[in-house]
C-alpha positions in Angstrom: 97.6 167.0 109.7 95.3 169.2 107.8 96.5 172.0 105.4 97.3 175.2 107.3 97.7 173.3 110.6 100.6 173.1 112.9 101.9 170.6 115.4 104.6 170.9 118.0 106.1 169.1 121.1 108.7 170.3 123.6 111.4 167.7 124.4 114.8 167.5 126.2 117.5 166.5 124.0 119.5 163.6 125.1 122.5 164.8 123.2 122.6 168.3 124.5 120.5 168.0 127.6 118.7 171.2 126.5 115.0 171.8 125.9 113.9 172.0 122.3 110.7 172.0 120.2 109.9 169.8 117.4 107.6 171.8 115.0 105.7 170.7 111.9 103.5 172.9 109.7 101.4 171.8 106.7 101.3 174.7 104.3 97.9 175.5 102.6 99.5 174.1 99.4 100.1 170.9 101.1 103.9 171.1 101.6 105.3 170.2 105.0 107.7 172.5 107.0 109.5 170.9 110.0 112.2 172.2 112.2 113.6 171.8 115.6 114.5 174.9 117.5 115.0 176.0 121.2 111.6 177.8 121.5 108.2 177.6 119.8 108.5 181.3 118.9 111.9 180.6 117.0 110.1 177.6 115.1 107.2 179.9 114.1 109.6 182.6 112.9 111.5 180.1 110.9 108.2 178.9 109.3 107.2 182.5 108.5 110.8 182.9 106.8 110.1 179.7 104.9 106.8 180.8 103.8 108.1 184.1 102.5 111.0 182.4 100.6 108.7 179.7 99.0 106.0 182.3 97.8 108.4 184.8 96.3 108.0 184.9 92.6 111.1 183.4 90.7 112.6 186.0 88.5 
């Protein structure tokens, strides 16, 4: 996966029997973000929150 690229796949959990999305995003700096959420939109929001958190200056 190239920097700045995302991949996602929907699946049905065998444990909960609910639909979920496995989401991976390779940041432009090369760091990988991964999560599993109920929807693609929730995954993308989690990614945006992660980007904001990781790009804030440390004071």
